[in-house]
N, CA, C, O and the ligand as a Tripos MOL2 file, in Angstrom:
@<TRIPOS>MOLECULE
protein
  309   307    78     0     0
PROTEIN
NO_CHARGES

@<TRIPOS>ATOM
      1 N         -10.4230    0.9050   15.0820 N.3       1 MET1
      2 CA         -9.0360    0.7840   15.5160 C.3       1 MET1
      3 C          -8.1240    0.6860   14.3020 C.2       1 MET1
      4 O          -8.4190   -0.0160   13.3350 O.2       1 MET1
      5 N          -7.0340    1.3920   14.3720 N.am      2 LYS2
      6 CA         -6.1000    1.3900   13.2480 C.3       2 LYS2
      7 C          -5.0660    0.2840   13.4380 C.2       2 LYS2
      8 O          -4.4070    0.1830   14.4730 O.2       2 LYS2
      9 N          -4.9540   -0.5240   12.4190 N.am      3 LEU3
     10 CA         -4.0130   -1.6390   12.4720 C.3       3 LEU3
     11 C          -2.6770   -1.1820   11.8910 C.2       3 LEU3
     12 O          -2.6150   -0.7030   10.7580 O.2       3 LEU3
     13 N          -1.6280   -1.3320   12.6600 N.am      4 ASP4
     14 CA         -0.3130   -0.9720   12.1550 C.3       4 ASP4
     15 C           0.3270   -2.1990   11.5200 C.2       4 ASP4
     16 O           0.8220   -3.0940   12.2050 O.2       4 ASP4
     17 N           0.3020   -2.2120   10.1850 N.am      5 LEU5
     18 CA          0.8100   -3.3850    9.4660 C.3       5 LEU5
     19 C           2.3000   -3.6120    9.7090 C.2       5 LEU5
     20 O           2.7970   -4.7270    9.5490 O.2       5 LEU5
     21 N           3.0050   -2.5570   10.0950 N.am      6 ARG6
     22 CA          4.4440   -2.7150   10.3270 C.3       6 ARG6
     23 C           4.7330   -3.6470   11.5000 C.2       6 ARG6
     24 O           5.8320   -4.1890   11.6200 O.2       6 ARG6
     25 N           3.7320   -3.8260   12.3650 N.am      7 LYS7
     26 CA          3.9490   -4.7150   13.5110 C.3       7 LYS7
     27 C           3.8670   -6.1800   13.1080 C.2       7 LYS7
     28 O           4.4200   -7.0440   13.7890 O.2       7 LYS7
     29 N           3.1840   -6.4630   12.0120 N.am      8 ILE8
     30 CA          3.0290   -7.8600   11.6020 C.3       8 ILE8
     31 C           3.8840   -8.2080   10.3970 C.2       8 ILE8
     32 O           4.2710   -9.3620   10.2140 O.2       8 ILE8
     33 N           4.1760   -7.2150    9.5790 N.am      9 TYR9
     34 CA          4.9300   -7.4770    8.3650 C.3       9 TYR9
     35 C           6.2840   -6.7870    8.3830 C.2       9 TYR9
     36 O           6.4830   -5.7510    9.0170 O.2       9 TYR9
     37 N           7.1910   -7.4010    7.6660 N.am     10 LYS10
     38 CA          8.4700   -6.7710    7.4010 C.3      10 LYS10
     39 C           8.3890   -6.3160    5.9440 C.2      10 LYS10
     40 O           8.1110   -7.1210    5.0550 O.2      10 LYS10
     41 N           8.6290   -5.0380    5.7020 N.am     11 PHE11
     42 CA          8.4640   -4.5310    4.3430 C.3      11 PHE11
     43 C           9.7990   -4.2830    3.6640 C.2      11 PHE11
     44 O          10.7500   -3.7900    4.2700 O.2      11 PHE11
     45 N           9.8420   -4.6360    2.3950 N.am     12 GLU12
     46 CA         11.0180   -4.2780    1.6150 C.3      12 GLU12
     47 C          10.5500   -3.5880    0.3370 C.2      12 GLU12
     48 O           9.5330   -3.9570   -0.2510 O.2      12 GLU12
     49 N          11.3100   -2.5840   -0.0780 N.am     13 ALA13
     50 CA         10.9080   -1.7820   -1.2280 C.3      13 ALA13
     51 C          10.9430   -2.6070   -2.5110 C.2      13 ALA13
     52 O          11.8250   -3.4440   -2.7010 O.2      13 ALA13
     53 N           9.9830   -2.3600   -3.3770 N.am     14 LEU14
     54 CA          9.9740   -3.0040   -4.6830 C.3      14 LEU14
     55 C          10.5010   -2.0160   -5.7070 C.2      14 LEU14
     56 O          10.3590   -0.8030   -5.5560 O.2      14 LEU14
     57 N          11.1020   -2.5500   -6.7380 N.am     15 GLU15
     58 CA         11.6390   -1.6740   -7.7650 C.3      15 GLU15
     59 C          10.5000   -1.0700   -8.5720 C.2      15 GLU15
     60 O           9.5690   -1.7620   -8.9820 O.2      15 GLU15
     61 N          10.5940    0.2070   -8.7840 N.am     16 LEU16
     62 CA          9.5660    0.8980   -9.5470 C.3      16 LEU16
     63 C          10.0110    1.0580  -10.9890 C.2      16 LEU16
     64 O          11.0940    1.5760  -11.2610 O.2      16 LEU16
     65 N           9.1780    0.6150  -11.9020 N.am     17 VAL17
     66 CA          9.4890    0.7900  -13.3150 C.3      17 VAL17
     67 C           8.7580    2.0520  -13.7800 C.2      17 VAL17
     68 O           7.5300    2.1230  -13.7370 O.2      17 VAL17
     69 N           9.5200    3.0270  -14.2160 N.am     18 VAL18
     70 CA          8.9100    4.2940  -14.6180 C.3      18 VAL18
     71 C           7.9530    4.0700  -15.7830 C.2      18 VAL18
     72 O           8.3090    3.4450  -16.7820 O.2      18 VAL18
     73 N           6.7560    4.5770  -15.6450 N.am     19 GLY19
     74 CA          5.7770    4.4640  -16.7160 C.3      19 GLY19
     75 C           4.9350    3.2020  -16.6480 C.2      19 GLY19
     76 O           3.8940    3.1210  -17.3010 O.2      19 GLY19
     77 N           5.3700    2.2080  -15.8620 N.am     20 ALA20
     78 CA          4.6040    0.9700  -15.7630 C.3      20 ALA20
     79 C           3.6060    1.0740  -14.6100 C.2      20 ALA20
     80 O           3.7550    1.8980  -13.7070 O.2      20 ALA20
     81 N           2.5850    0.2180  -14.6670 N.am     21 ALA21
     82 CA          1.6020    0.2100  -13.5890 C.3      21 ALA21
     83 C           2.2590   -0.2700  -12.3020 C.2      21 ALA21
     84 O           3.2210   -1.0370  -12.3330 O.2      21 ALA21
     85 N           1.7410    0.1780  -11.1930 N.am     22 LEU22
     86 CA          2.2670   -0.2710   -9.9010 C.3      22 LEU22
     87 C           2.0300   -1.7650   -9.7570 C.2      22 LEU22
     88 O           0.9830   -2.2720  -10.1590 O.2      22 LEU22
     89 N           3.0050   -2.4770   -9.1810 N.am     23 PRO23
     90 CA          2.7760   -3.9050   -8.9390 C.3      23 PRO23
     91 C           1.6510   -4.0790   -7.9150 C.2      23 PRO23
     92 O           1.4350   -3.2120   -7.0680 O.2      23 PRO23
     93 N           0.9460   -5.1960   -8.0000 N.am     24 SER24
     94 CA         -0.0630   -5.4590   -6.9800 C.3      24 SER24
     95 C          -0.1190   -6.9500   -6.7410 C.2      24 SER24
     96 O           0.3590   -7.7360   -7.5590 O.2      24 SER24
     97 N          -0.6940   -7.3350   -5.6370 N.am     25 GLY25
     98 CA         -0.7820   -8.7430   -5.2980 C.3      25 GLY25
     99 C          -0.9670   -8.9100   -3.8090 C.2      25 GLY25
    100 O          -0.9050   -7.9440   -3.0480 O.2      25 GLY25
    101 N          -1.1930  -10.1400   -3.4030 N.am     26 GLY26
    102 CA         -1.4730  -10.4160   -2.0070 C.3      26 GLY26
    103 C          -0.3470  -10.0450   -1.0550 C.2      26 GLY26
    104 O          -0.5850   -9.7580    0.1180 O.2      26 GLY26
    105 N           0.8900  -10.0520   -1.5680 N.am     27 ASP27
    106 CA          2.0040   -9.7170   -0.6870 C.3      27 ASP27
    107 C           2.5640   -8.3280   -1.0000 C.2      27 ASP27
    108 O           3.6320   -7.9580   -0.5120 O.2      27 ASP27
    109 N           1.8390   -7.5680   -1.8140 N.am     28 VAL28
    110 CA          2.3110   -6.2260   -2.1680 C.3      28 VAL28
    111 C           1.4710   -5.1820   -1.4320 C.2      28 VAL28
    112 O           0.2430   -5.2600   -1.3900 O.2      28 VAL28
    113 N           2.1560   -4.2270   -0.8660 N.am     29 PHE29
    114 CA          1.4980   -3.1570   -0.1180 C.3      29 PHE29
    115 C           1.9710   -1.8260   -0.6740 C.2      29 PHE29
    116 O           3.0300   -1.7360   -1.2950 O.2      29 PHE29
    117 N           1.1820   -0.8090   -0.4450 N.am     30 TYR30
    118 CA          1.5790    0.5240   -0.8730 C.3      30 TYR30
    119 C           1.8270    1.3900    0.3450 C.2      30 TYR30
    120 O           0.9920    1.5050    1.2420 O.2      30 TYR30
    121 N           2.9990    1.9920    0.3450 N.am     31 GLU31
    122 CA          3.2800    2.9420    1.4090 C.3      31 GLU31
    123 C           3.0220    4.3320    0.8610 C.2      31 GLU31
    124 O           3.5420    4.7000   -0.1920 O.2      31 GLU31
    125 N           2.2240    5.0970    1.5730 N.am     32 CYS32
    126 CA          1.9790    6.4770    1.1890 C.3      32 CYS32
    127 C           3.1370    7.2960    1.7550 C.2      32 CYS32
    128 O           3.3320    7.3520    2.9690 O.2      32 CYS32
    129 N           3.8990    7.9270    0.8690 N.am     33 THR33
    130 CA          5.0820    8.6400    1.3560 C.3      33 THR33
    131 C           4.7060    9.9710    1.9910 C.2      33 THR33
    132 O           5.5480   10.6340    2.5960 O.2      33 THR33
    133 N           3.4510   10.3590    1.8540 N.am     34 LYS34
    134 CA          3.0090   11.6130    2.4620 C.3      34 LYS34
    135 C           2.6760   11.4100    3.9400 C.2      34 LYS34
    136 O           3.1150   12.1910    4.7850 O.2      34 LYS34
    137 N           1.9030   10.3650    4.2600 N.am     35 CYS35
    138 CA          1.4970   10.1680    5.6580 C.3      35 CYS35
    139 C           2.1350    8.9380    6.2800 C.2      35 CYS35
    140 O           1.9260    8.6590    7.4600 O.2      35 CYS35
    141 N           2.9320    8.1810    5.4730 N.am     36 LYS36
    142 CA          3.6590    7.0070    5.9650 C.3      36 LYS36
    143 C           2.7660    5.8200    6.3360 C.2      36 LYS36
    144 O           3.2220    4.8780    6.9840 O.2      36 LYS36
    145 N           1.5180    5.8640    5.9350 N.am     37 SER37
    146 CA          0.6570    4.7050    6.1820 C.3      37 SER37
    147 C           0.9410    3.6300    5.1380 C.2      37 SER37
    148 O           1.3880    3.9260    4.0300 O.2      37 SER37
    149 N           0.6780    2.3890    5.5050 N.am     38 VAL38
    150 CA          0.8290    1.2720    4.5860 C.3      38 VAL38
    151 C          -0.5320    0.6220    4.3890 C.2      38 VAL38
    152 O          -1.2250    0.2960    5.3530 O.2      38 VAL38
    153 N          -0.9040    0.4380    3.1220 N.am     39 VAL39
    154 CA         -2.2020   -0.1460    2.7900 C.3      39 VAL39
    155 C          -1.9650   -1.2900    1.8120 C.2      39 VAL39
    156 O          -1.1090   -1.1900    0.9330 O.2      39 VAL39
    157 N          -2.7190   -2.3750    1.9600 N.am     40 SER40
    158 CA         -2.5940   -3.5060    1.0390 C.3      40 SER40
    159 C          -2.9300   -3.0720   -0.3860 C.2      40 SER40
    160 O          -3.7790   -2.2040   -0.5900 O.2      40 SER40
    161 N          -2.2630   -3.6760   -1.3700 N.am     41 SER41
    162 CA         -2.5770   -3.3290   -2.7600 C.3      41 SER41
    163 C          -3.8610   -4.0220   -3.2180 C.2      41 SER41
    164 O          -4.4430   -3.6440   -4.2350 O.2      41 SER41
    165 N          -4.2990   -5.0270   -2.4760 N.am     42 VAL42
    166 CA         -5.5800   -5.6790   -2.7720 C.3      42 VAL42
    167 C          -6.3940   -5.7900   -1.4790 C.2      42 VAL42
    168 O          -6.5740   -6.8820   -0.9410 O.2      42 VAL42
    169 N          -6.8800   -4.6500   -0.9920 N.am     43 PRO43
    170 CA         -7.5870   -4.6670    0.2870 C.3      43 PRO43
    171 C          -9.0100   -5.2340    0.1440 C.2      43 PRO43
    172 O          -9.7980   -4.7540   -0.6700 O.2      43 PRO43
    173 N          -9.3190   -6.2470    0.9370 N.am     44 TYR44
    174 CA        -10.6560   -6.8350    0.8790 C.3      44 TYR44
    175 C         -11.5840   -6.2690    1.9400 C.2      44 TYR44
    176 O         -12.7870   -6.5290    1.9400 O.2      44 TYR44
    177 N         -11.0070   -5.4930    2.8390 N.am     45 THR45
    178 CA        -11.8230   -4.7570    3.7930 C.3      45 THR45
    179 C         -11.4990   -3.2900    3.5570 C.2      45 THR45
    180 O         -10.4250   -2.9830    3.0400 O.2      45 THR45
    181 N         -12.3880   -2.3780    3.9170 N.am     46 PRO46
    182 CA        -12.1080   -0.9700    3.6750 C.3      46 PRO46
    183 C         -10.7730   -0.5600    4.2860 C.2      46 PRO46
    184 O         -10.5250   -0.7640    5.4740 O.2      46 PRO46
    185 N          -9.9270    0.0200    3.4540 N.am     47 ALA47
    186 CA         -8.6020    0.4380    3.9140 C.3      47 ALA47
    187 C          -8.3130    1.8120    3.3540 C.2      47 ALA47
    188 O          -8.6580    2.1170    2.2130 O.2      47 ALA47
    189 N          -7.6840    2.6270    4.1560 N.am     48 GLU48
    190 CA         -7.4130    3.9880    3.7240 C.3      48 GLU48
    191 C          -6.1730    4.4900    4.4470 C.2      48 GLU48
    192 O          -5.9830    4.2050    5.6300 O.2      48 GLU48
    193 N          -5.3390    5.2260    3.7530 N.am     49 CYS49
    194 CA         -4.2070    5.8080    4.4590 C.3      49 CYS49
    195 C          -4.6660    7.0730    5.1630 C.2      49 CYS49
    196 O          -5.7590    7.5760    4.9040 O.2      49 CYS49
    197 N          -3.8420    7.5750    6.0380 N.am     50 GLU50
    198 CA         -4.2930    8.6720    6.8920 C.3      50 GLU50
    199 C          -4.6340    9.9480    6.1350 C.2      50 GLU50
    200 O          -5.5420   10.6810    6.5240 O.2      50 GLU50
    201 N          -3.9030   10.2130    5.0500 N.am     51 CYS51
    202 CA         -4.1750   11.4520    4.3230 C.3      51 CYS51
    203 C          -5.2130   11.2700    3.2240 C.2      51 CYS51
    204 O          -5.6160   12.2410    2.5840 O.2      51 CYS51
    205 N          -5.6510   10.0210    3.0000 N.am     52 GLY52
    206 CA         -6.6960    9.7890    2.0070 C.3      52 GLY52
    207 C          -6.1870    9.6020    0.5870 C.2      52 GLY52
    208 O          -6.9810    9.4830   -0.3460 O.2      52 GLY52
    209 N          -4.8700    9.5750    0.4130 N.am     53 ASN53
    210 CA         -4.3190    9.3800   -0.9320 C.3      53 ASN53
    211 C          -4.6140    7.9690   -1.4430 C.2      53 ASN53
    212 O          -4.8200    7.7620   -2.6390 O.2      53 ASN53
    213 N          -4.6300    7.0130   -0.5310 N.am     54 LEU54
    214 CA         -4.9250    5.6190   -0.8840 C.3      54 LEU54
    215 C          -6.2440    5.2230   -0.2560 C.2      54 LEU54
    216 O          -6.4380    5.3560    0.9530 O.2      54 LEU54
    217 N          -7.1610    4.7280   -1.1010 N.am     55 LYS55
    218 CA         -8.4540    4.2890   -0.5830 C.3      55 LYS55
    219 C          -8.8150    2.9980   -1.2680 C.2      55 LYS55
    220 O          -8.9230    2.9460   -2.4940 O.2      55 LYS55
    221 N          -9.0000    1.9580   -0.4910 N.am     56 GLY56
    222 CA         -9.3080    0.6830   -1.1240 C.3      56 GLY56
    223 C         -10.4110   -0.0760   -0.4150 C.2      56 GLY56
    224 O         -10.7290    0.1760    0.7470 O.2      56 GLY56
    225 N         -10.9870   -1.0170   -1.1560 N.am     57 ASN57
    226 CA        -12.0010   -1.9160   -0.6300 C.3      57 ASN57
    227 C         -12.3150   -2.9480   -1.7100 C.2      57 ASN57
    228 O         -12.1240   -2.6810   -2.8970 O.2      57 ASN57
    229 N         -12.7930   -4.1180   -1.3110 N.am     58 LYS58
    230 CA        -13.2520   -5.1570   -2.2370 C.3      58 LYS58
    231 C         -12.1990   -5.5200   -3.2950 C.2      58 LYS58
    232 O         -12.5330   -5.7790   -4.4510 O.2      58 LYS58
    233 N         -10.9470   -5.5340   -2.8890 N.am     59 GLY59
    234 CA         -9.9080   -6.0240   -3.7860 C.3      59 GLY59
    235 C          -9.3070   -5.0100   -4.7350 C.2      59 GLY59
    236 O          -8.4310   -5.3540   -5.5290 O.2      59 GLY59
    237 N          -9.7580   -3.7650   -4.6740 N.am     60 SER60
    238 CA         -9.1090   -2.7800   -5.5380 C.3      60 SER60
    239 C          -8.8250   -1.5130   -4.7470 C.2      60 SER60
    240 O          -9.4160   -1.2600   -3.6970 O.2      60 SER60
    241 N          -7.9060   -0.7300   -5.2820 N.am     61 ILE61
    242 CA         -7.4810    0.4460   -4.5510 C.3      61 ILE61
    243 C          -7.4440    1.6460   -5.4860 C.2      61 ILE61
    244 O          -7.0510    1.5400   -6.6480 O.2      61 ILE61
    245 N          -7.8570    2.7780   -4.9580 N.am     62 LYS62
    246 CA         -7.7970    4.0130   -5.7370 C.3      62 LYS62
    247 C          -6.6550    4.8470   -5.1990 C.2      62 LYS62
    248 O          -6.5090    5.0400   -3.9920 O.2      62 LYS62
    249 N          -5.8550    5.3330   -6.1180 N.am     63 ILE63
    250 CA         -4.6940    6.1300   -5.7340 C.3      63 ILE63
    251 C          -4.8890    7.5630   -6.1990 C.2      63 ILE63
    252 O          -5.0980    7.8180   -7.3850 O.2      63 ILE63
    253 N          -4.8190    8.4910   -5.2600 N.am     64 GLY64
    254 CA         -4.9600    9.8920   -5.6160 C.3      64 GLY64
    255 C          -3.7580   10.3730   -6.4060 C.2      64 GLY64
    256 O          -3.8840   10.7500   -7.5710 O.2      64 GLY64
    257 N          -2.6040   10.3610   -5.7800 N.am     65 ASP65
    258 CA         -1.3830   10.8180   -6.4350 C.3      65 ASP65
    259 C          -0.3500    9.6930   -6.4350 C.2      65 ASP65
    260 O           0.2770    9.4340   -5.4080 O.2      65 ASP65
    261 N          -0.1620    9.0170   -7.5810 N.am     66 PRO66
    262 CA          0.7580    7.8750   -7.6350 C.3      66 PRO66
    263 C           2.2020    8.2490   -7.3000 C.2      66 PRO66
    264 O           2.9800    7.3810   -6.9050 O.2      66 PRO66
    265 N           2.5750    9.5180   -7.4490 N.am     67 SER67
    266 CA          3.9630    9.8910   -7.1510 C.3      67 SER67
    267 C           4.2430    9.8520   -5.6530 C.2      67 SER67
    268 O           5.3970    9.9340   -5.2320 O.2      67 SER67
    269 N           3.1820    9.7280   -4.8440 N.am     68 LEU68
    270 CA          3.3520    9.6640   -3.3910 C.3      68 LEU68
    271 C           3.2420    8.2360   -2.8810 C.2      68 LEU68
    272 O           3.1220    8.0060   -1.6780 O.2      68 LEU68
    273 N           3.2820    7.2720   -3.8090 N.am     69 VAL69
    274 CA          3.0870    5.8740   -3.4160 C.3      69 VAL69
    275 C           4.3420    5.0680   -3.6810 C.2      69 VAL69
    276 O           4.9090    5.1100   -4.7740 O.2      69 VAL69
    277 N           4.7680    4.3330   -2.6630 N.am     70 LYS70
    278 CA          5.9310    3.4570   -2.8040 C.3      70 LYS70
    279 C           5.4640    2.0200   -2.6130 C.2      70 LYS70
    280 O           4.9920    1.6680   -1.5320 O.2      70 LYS70
    281 N           5.5880    1.1770   -3.6500 N.am     71 PRO71
    282 CA          5.1820   -0.2150   -3.4790 C.3      71 PRO71
    283 C           6.2130   -0.9850   -2.6620 C.2      71 PRO71
    284 O           7.4170   -0.8410   -2.8740 O.2      71 PRO71
    285 N           5.7390   -1.7920   -1.7400 N.am     72 VAL72
    286 CA          6.6330   -2.6100   -0.9140 C.3      72 VAL72
    287 C           6.0940   -4.0330   -0.8440 C.2      72 VAL72
    288 O           4.8890   -4.2620   -0.9510 O.2      72 VAL72
    289 N           7.0090   -4.9860   -0.6610 N.am     73 ARG73
    290 CA          6.5830   -6.3660   -0.4560 C.3      73 ARG73
    291 C           6.5860   -6.6530    1.0290 C.2      73 ARG73
    292 O           7.5380   -6.3250    1.7360 O.2      73 ARG73
    293 N           5.5140   -7.2680    1.4950 N.am     74 GLY74
    294 CA          5.4050   -7.5560    2.9160 C.3      74 GLY74
    295 C           5.5940   -9.0360    3.1960 C.2      74 GLY74
    296 O           5.0240   -9.8890    2.5160 O.2      74 GLY74
    297 N           6.4030   -9.3270    4.2060 N.am     75 ARG75
    298 CA          6.5620  -10.6990    4.6620 C.3      75 ARG75
    299 C           6.1580  -10.7540    6.1210 C.2      75 ARG75
    300 O           6.5300   -9.8940    6.9180 O.2      75 ARG75
    301 N           5.3950  -11.7720    6.4550 N.am     76 LEU76
    302 CA          4.9970  -11.9140    7.8510 C.3      76 LEU76
    303 C           6.2460  -12.0910    8.7110 C.2      76 LEU76
    304 O           7.1700  -12.8200    8.3510 O.2      76 LEU76
    305 N           6.2500  -11.4190    9.8340 N.am     77 LYS77
    306 CA          7.4200  -11.5060   10.7190 C.3      77 LYS77
    307 C           7.4510  -12.8610   11.4180 C.2      77 LYS77
    308 O           8.3590  -13.1290   12.2050 O.2      77 LYS77
    309 ZN         -1.4680    8.9700    2.8520 Zn       78 ZN78
@<TRIPOS>BOND
     1     1     2 1
     2     2     3 1
     3     3     4 2
     4     3     5 am
     5     5     6 1
     6     6     7 1
     7     7     8 2
     8     7     9 am
     9     9    10 1
    10    10    11 1
    11    11    12 2
    12    11    13 am
    13    13    14 1
    14    14    15 1
    15    15    16 2
    16    15    17 am
    17    17    18 1
    18    18    19 1
    19    19    20 2
    20    19    21 am
    21    21    22 1
    22    22    23 1
    23    23    24 2
    24    23    25 am
    25    25    26 1
    26    26    27 1
    27    27    28 2
    28    27    29 am
    29    29    30 1
    30    30    31 1
    31    31    32 2
    32    31    33 am
    33    33    34 1
    34    34    35 1
    35    35    36 2
    36    35    37 am
    37    37    38 1
    38    38    39 1
    39    39    40 2
    40    39    41 am
    41    41    42 1
    42    42    43 1
    43    43    44 2
    44    43    45 am
    45    45    46 1
    46    46    47 1
    47    47    48 2
    48    47    49 am
    49    49    50 1
    50    50    51 1
    51    51    52 2
    52    51    53 am
    53    53    54 1
    54    54    55 1
    55    55    56 2
    56    55    57 am
    57    57    58 1
    58    58    59 1
    59    59    60 2
    60    59    61 am
    61    61    62 1
    62    62    63 1
    63    63    64 2
    64    63    65 am
    65    65    66 1
    66    66    67 1
    67    67    68 2
    68    67    69 am
    69    69    70 1
    70    70    71 1
    71    71    72 2
    72    71    73 am
    73    73    74 1
    74    74    75 1
    75    75    76 2
    76    75    77 am
    77    77    78 1
    78    78    79 1
    79    79    80 2
    80    79    81 am
    81    81    82 1
    82    82    83 1
    83    83    84 2
    84    83    85 am
    85    85    86 1
    86    86    87 1
    87    87    88 2
    88    87    89 am
    89    89    90 1
    90    90    91 1
    91    91    92 2
    92    91    93 am
    93    93    94 1
    94    94    95 1
    95    95    96 2
    96    95    97 am
    97    97    98 1
    98    98    99 1
    99    99   100 2
   100    99   101 am
   101   101   102 1
   102   102   103 1
   103   103   104 2
   104   103   105 am
   105   105   106 1
   106   106   107 1
   107   107   108 2
   108   107   109 am
   109   109   110 1
   110   110   111 1
   111   111   112 2
   112   111   113 am
   113   113   114 1
   114   114   115 1
   115   115   116 2
   116   115   117 am
   117   117   118 1
   118   118   119 1
   119   119   120 2
   120   119   121 am
   121   121   122 1
   122   122   123 1
   123   123   124 2
   124   123   125 am
   125   125   126 1
   126   126   127 1
   127   127   128 2
   128   127   129 am
   129   129   130 1
   130   130   131 1
   131   131   132 2
   132   131   133 am
   133   133   134 1
   134   134   135 1
   135   135   136 2
   136   135   137 am
   137   137   138 1
   138   138   139 1
   139   139   140 2
   140   139   141 am
   141   141   142 1
   142   142   143 1
   143   143   144 2
   144   143   145 am
   145   145   146 1
   146   146   147 1
   147   147   148 2
   148   147   149 am
   149   149   150 1
   150   150   151 1
   151   151   152 2
   152   151   153 am
   153   153   154 1
   154   154   155 1
   155   155   156 2
   156   155   157 am
   157   157   158 1
   158   158   159 1
   159   159   160 2
   160   159   161 am
   161   161   162 1
   162   162   163 1
   163   163   164 2
   164   163   165 am
   165   165   166 1
   166   166   167 1
   167   167   168 2
   168   167   169 am
   169   169   170 1
   170   170   171 1
   171   171   172 2
   172   171   173 am
   173   173   174 1
   174   174   175 1
   175   175   176 2
   176   175   177 am
   177   177   178 1
   178   178   179 1
   179   179   180 2
   180   179   181 am
   181   181   182 1
   182   182   183 1
   183   183   184 2
   184   183   185 am
   185   185   186 1
   186   186   187 1
   187   187   188 2
   188   187   189 am
   189   189   190 1
   190   190   191 1
   191   191   192 2
   192   191   193 am
   193   193   194 1
   194   194   195 1
   195   195   196 2
   196   195   197 am
   197   197   198 1
   198   198   199 1
   199   199   200 2
   200   199   201 am
   201   201   202 1
   202   202   203 1
   203   203   204 2
   204   203   205 am
   205   205   206 1
   206   206   207 1
   207   207   208 2
   208   207   209 am
   209   209   210 1
   210   210   211 1
   211   211   212 2
   212   211   213 am
   213   213   214 1
   214   214   215 1
   215   215   216 2
   216   215   217 am
   217   217   218 1
   218   218   219 1
   219   219   220 2
   220   219   221 am
   221   221   222 1
   222   222   223 1
   223   223   224 2
   224   223   225 am
   225   225   226 1
   226   226   227 1
   227   227   228 2
   228   227   229 am
   229   229   230 1
   230   230   231 1
   231   231   232 2
   232   231   233 am
   233   233   234 1
   234   234   235 1
   235   235   236 2
   236   235   237 am
   237   237   238 1
   238   238   239 1
   239   239   240 2
   240   239   241 am
   241   241   242 1
   242   242   243 1
   243   243   244 2
   244   243   245 am
   245   245   246 1
   246   246   247 1
   247   247   248 2
   248   247   249 am
   249   249   250 1
   250   250   251 1
   251   251   252 2
   252   251   253 am
   253   253   254 1
   254   254   255 1
   255   255   256 2
   256   255   257 am
   257   257   258 1
   258   258   259 1
   259   259   260 2
   260   259   261 am
   261   261   262 1
   262   262   263 1
   263   263   264 2
   264   263   265 am
   265   265   266 1
   266   266   267 1
   267   267   268 2
   268   267   269 am
   269   269   270 1
   270   270   271 1
   271   271   272 2
   272   271   273 am
   273   273   274 1
   274   274   275 1
   275   275   276 2
   276   275   277 am
   277   277   278 1
   278   278   279 1
   279   279   280 2
   280   279   281 am
   281   281   282 1
   282   282   283 1
   283   283   284 2
   284   283   285 am
   285   285   286 1
   286   286   287 1
   287   287   288 2
   288   287   289 am
   289   289   290 1
   290   290   291 1
   291   291   292 2
   292   291   293 am
   293   293   294 1
   294   294   295 1
   295   295   296 2
   296   295   297 am
   297   297   298 1
   298   298   299 1
   299   299   300 2
   300   299   301 am
   301   301   302 1
   302   302   303 1
   303   303   304 2
   304   303   305 am
   305   305   306 1
   306   306   307 1
   307   307   308 2
@<TRIPOS>SUBSTRUCTURE
     1 MET1         2 RESIDUE 1 A MET
     2 LYS2         6 RESIDUE 1 A LYS
     3 LEU3        10 RESIDUE 1 A LEU
     4 ASP4        14 RESIDUE 1 A ASP
     5 LEU5        18 RESIDUE 1 A LEU
     6 ARG6        22 RESIDUE 1 A ARG
     7 LYS7        26 RESIDUE 1 A LYS
     8 ILE8        30 RESIDUE 1 A ILE
     9 TYR9        34 RESIDUE 1 A TYR
    10 LYS10       38 RESIDUE 1 A LYS
    11 PHE11       42 RESIDUE 1 A PHE
    12 GLU12       46 RESIDUE 1 A GLU
    13 ALA13       50 RESIDUE 1 A ALA
    14 LEU14       54 RESIDUE 1 A LEU
    15 GLU15       58 RESIDUE 1 A GLU
    16 LEU16       62 RESIDUE 1 A LEU
    17 VAL17       66 RESIDUE 1 A VAL
    18 VAL18       70 RESIDUE 1 A VAL
    19 GLY19       74 RESIDUE 1 A GLY
    20 ALA20       78 RESIDUE 1 A ALA
    21 ALA21       82 RESIDUE 1 A ALA
    22 LEU22       86 RESIDUE 1 A LEU
    23 PRO23       90 RESIDUE 1 A PRO
    24 SER24       94 RESIDUE 1 A SER
    25 GLY25       98 RESIDUE 1 A GLY
    26 GLY26      102 RESIDUE 1 A GLY
    27 ASP27      106 RESIDUE 1 A ASP
    28 VAL28      110 RESIDUE 1 A VAL
    29 PHE29      114 RESIDUE 1 A PHE
    30 TYR30      118 RESIDUE 1 A TYR
    31 GLU31      122 RESIDUE 1 A GLU
    32 CYS32      126 RESIDUE 1 A CYS
    33 THR33      130 RESIDUE 1 A THR
    34 LYS34      134 RESIDUE 1 A LYS
    35 CYS35      138 RESIDUE 1 A CYS
    36 LYS36      142 RESIDUE 1 A LYS
    37 SER37      146 RESIDUE 1 A SER
    38 VAL38      150 RESIDUE 1 A VAL
    39 VAL39      154 RESIDUE 1 A VAL
    40 SER40      158 RESIDUE 1 A SER
    41 SER41      162 RESIDUE 1 A SER
    42 VAL42      166 RESIDUE 1 A VAL
    43 PRO43      170 RESIDUE 1 A PRO
    44 TYR44      174 RESIDUE 1 A TYR
    45 THR45      178 RESIDUE 1 A THR
    46 PRO46      182 RESIDUE 1 A PRO
    47 ALA47      186 RESIDUE 1 A ALA
    48 GLU48      190 RESIDUE 1 A GLU
    49 CYS49      194 RESIDUE 1 A CYS
    50 GLU50      198 RESIDUE 1 A GLU
    51 CYS51      202 RESIDUE 1 A CYS
    52 GLY52      206 RESIDUE 1 A GLY
    53 ASN53      210 RESIDUE 1 A ASN
    54 LEU54      214 RESIDUE 1 A LEU
    55 LYS55      218 RESIDUE 1 A LYS
    56 GLY56      222 RESIDUE 1 A GLY
    57 ASN57      226 RESIDUE 1 A ASN
    58 LYS58      230 RESIDUE 1 A LYS
    59 GLY59      234 RESIDUE 1 A GLY
    60 SER60      238 RESIDUE 1 A SER
    61 ILE61      242 RESIDUE 1 A ILE
    62 LYS62      246 RESIDUE 1 A LYS
    63 ILE63      250 RESIDUE 1 A ILE
    64 GLY64      254 RESIDUE 1 A GLY
    65 ASP65      258 RESIDUE 1 A ASP
    66 PRO66      262 RESIDUE 1 A PRO
    67 SER67      266 RESIDUE 1 A SER
    68 LEU68      270 RESIDUE 1 A LEU
    69 VAL69      274 RESIDUE 1 A VAL
    70 LYS70      278 RESIDUE 1 A LYS
    71 PRO71      282 RESIDUE 1 A PRO
    72 VAL72      286 RESIDUE 1 A VAL
    73 ARG73      290 RESIDUE 1 A ARG
    74 GLY74      294 RESIDUE 1 A GLY
    75 ARG75      298 RESIDUE 1 A ARG
    76 LEU76      302 RESIDUE 1 A LEU
    77 LYS77      306 RESIDUE 1 A LYS
    78 ZN78       309 GROUP 0 **** ****
């Protein structure tokens, strides 16, 4: 079953620093701008966006194309 994080979290965009690594943390999520899925930046269970650009598990995430990733901060609703 696919969990829609937008139902539990309110997301706000984080500022992107050009050339710097993407922010990560327990309250940071990555939105894939290609398929619009949201995946935790530190996923402890297998997580993947719909198009496969973001794939994570065990606390780390692999990003296919970083230009398609928008970091957002999530707050529980
Ligand atoms: Zn995607």
